[in-house]
C-alpha positions as CSV (number, residue, x, y, z in Angstrom):
1,M,15.3,-34.6,-35.3
2,K,18.7,-34.7,-33.6
3,W,20.4,-31.6,-32.5
4,T,23.5,-32.5,-34.5
5,T,21.4,-32.8,-37.7
6,F,19.8,-29.5,-37.0
7,W,23.1,-27.7,-36.6
8,S,24.8,-29.4,-39.5
9,K,21.8,-28.5,-41.7
10,N,22.0,-24.9,-40.7
11,A,25.7,-24.8,-41.3
12,R,25.3,-26.4,-44.7
13,L,22.7,-23.8,-45.7
14,N,24.8,-21.0,-44.3
15,R,22.0,-19.9,-42.0
16,P,22.9,-17.4,-39.3
17,M,22.6,-18.4,-35.7
18,S,19.5,-16.9,-33.9
19,P,20.2,-14.1,-31.5
20,H,21.0,-15.2,-28.0
21,I,20.3,-13.4,-24.7
22,T,24.0,-12.4,-24.6
23,I,23.6,-10.0,-27.4
24,Y,21.0,-7.8,-25.6
25,K,21.8,-4.8,-23.5
26,W,20.6,-5.4,-20.0
27,S,18.1,-2.9,-18.7
28,V,16.1,-2.2,-15.5
29,P,12.8,-3.4,-16.9
30,M,14.4,-6.6,-18.2
31,M,16.0,-7.3,-14.8
32,M,12.7,-6.4,-12.9
33,S,10.8,-8.8,-15.1
34,I,13.2,-11.6,-14.4
35,T,13.3,-10.8,-10.7
36,H,9.4,-10.7,-10.6
37,R,9.2,-14.1,-12.0
38,G,11.9,-15.4,-9.8
39,T,10.3,-14.0,-6.6
40,G,7.0,-15.5,-7.7
41,V,8.4,-18.9,-8.2
42,G,10.4,-18.6,-5.0
43,L,7.5,-17.5,-2.9
44,S,5.2,-20.2,-4.3
45,G,7.8,-22.8,-3.6
46,A,8.4,-21.6,0.0
47,I,4.7,-21.4,0.8
48,S,4.2,-24.9,-0.6
49,A,7.2,-26.2,1.3
50,F,6.0,-24.7,4.6
51,A,2.5,-26.0,4.0
52,V,3.7,-29.5,3.4
53,A,6.0,-29.3,6.4
54,A,3.1,-28.1,8.6
55,L,1.1,-31.2,7.5
56,V,3.8,-33.8,7.8
57,L,6.1,-32.7,10.7
58,P,5.2,-34.4,14.0
59,D,5.2,-31.4,16.4
60,N,3.4,-28.2,16.5
61,Y,4.4,-24.5,15.6
62,P,5.6,-23.5,19.2
63,Y,8.0,-26.4,19.3
64,Y,9.7,-25.4,16.1
65,L,9.8,-21.8,17.1
66,D,11.5,-22.7,20.3
67,L,13.9,-24.8,18.3
68,I,14.8,-21.8,16.2
69,H,15.2,-19.6,19.4
70,S,17.6,-22.3,20.9
71,L,20.0,-22.0,17.9
72,S,21.2,-18.6,19.2
73,V,22.2,-17.4,15.8
74,G,22.4,-13.8,16.9
75,P,20.6,-10.6,15.8
76,F,22.5,-10.1,12.6
77,L,21.6,-13.4,11.1
78,I,18.0,-13.1,12.3
79,G,17.8,-9.6,10.7
80,L,19.3,-11.0,7.5
81,A,16.8,-13.9,7.4
82,K,13.9,-11.3,8.1
83,F,15.2,-9.2,5.2
84,G,15.5,-12.3,3.0
85,I,11.8,-13.1,3.6
86,A,10.6,-9.5,3.5
87,F,12.3,-8.4,0.3
88,P,10.8,-11.0,-2.1
89,V,7.3,-10.4,-0.6
90,S,7.4,-6.6,-0.8
91,Y,9.1,-6.6,-4.2
92,H,6.6,-9.0,-5.7
93,T,3.7,-7.1,-4.2
94,Y,4.8,-3.7,-5.4
95,N,5.8,-4.9,-8.8
96,G,2.5,-6.7,-9.1
97,I,0.7,-3.4,-8.4
98,R,2.8,-1.9,-11.1
99,H,1.7,-4.6,-13.5
100,L,-2.0,-4.0,-12.5
101,C,-1.5,-0.4,-13.5
102,W,-0.1,-1.6,-16.9
103,D,-3.1,-3.8,-17.2
104,I,-5.4,-0.8,-17.2
105,G,-3.1,0.9,-19.7
106,K,-1.1,3.3,-17.6
107,G,2.6,3.8,-17.4
108,F,3.8,2.5,-20.8
109,K,6.0,5.4,-21.8
110,I,9.7,4.6,-21.4
111,P,10.4,7.3,-18.8
112,E,7.4,6.1,-16.8
113,V,8.5,2.5,-17.0
114,Y,11.9,3.4,-15.5
115,R,10.5,5.8,-12.9
116,T,8.0,3.2,-11.7
117,G,10.7,0.6,-11.7
118,Y,13.0,2.6,-9.6
119,T,10.0,3.4,-7.3
120,V,9.2,-0.3,-6.9
121,I,12.9,-1.0,-6.0
122,G,13.1,1.8,-3.5
123,L,9.8,1.0,-1.9
124,S,10.8,-2.6,-1.7
125,I,14.1,-1.8,0.1
126,V,12.5,0.6,2.5
127,T,9.6,-1.7,3.3
128,S,12.0,-4.7,3.8
129,I,14.2,-2.7,6.1
130,A,11.2,-1.5,8.1
131,L,9.9,-5.1,8.3
132,T,13.3,-6.3,9.4
133,F,13.2,-4.1,12.5
134,L,9.8,-5.4,13.7
């Protein structure tokens, strides 16, 4: 069935359009769910890319580490890169623990959902900053 046929049939039958994501009020749990999925996909992609690179690139790890050091990007950009790596890892880990608690039936009340959500965000930021300074 073509999309034009679908929409013309709905218009002819005076059917309402289904609700879209734009009608929903954004909330912390909604954003955390989207971010958890995004960090999971990003981390999986990054790990896969590094694994493939390790297999196909001609030189060994110390060569590429020296190459990065030779770029002389400065401490700010290095710290930013460290934070950019540390935050998705820590966020996905802490939020995964939160999901494991939900799997055993704990923390489903709305105040608990928000409290644990803010705790995950806070712990992720603190952990990421601490890892950045290593």
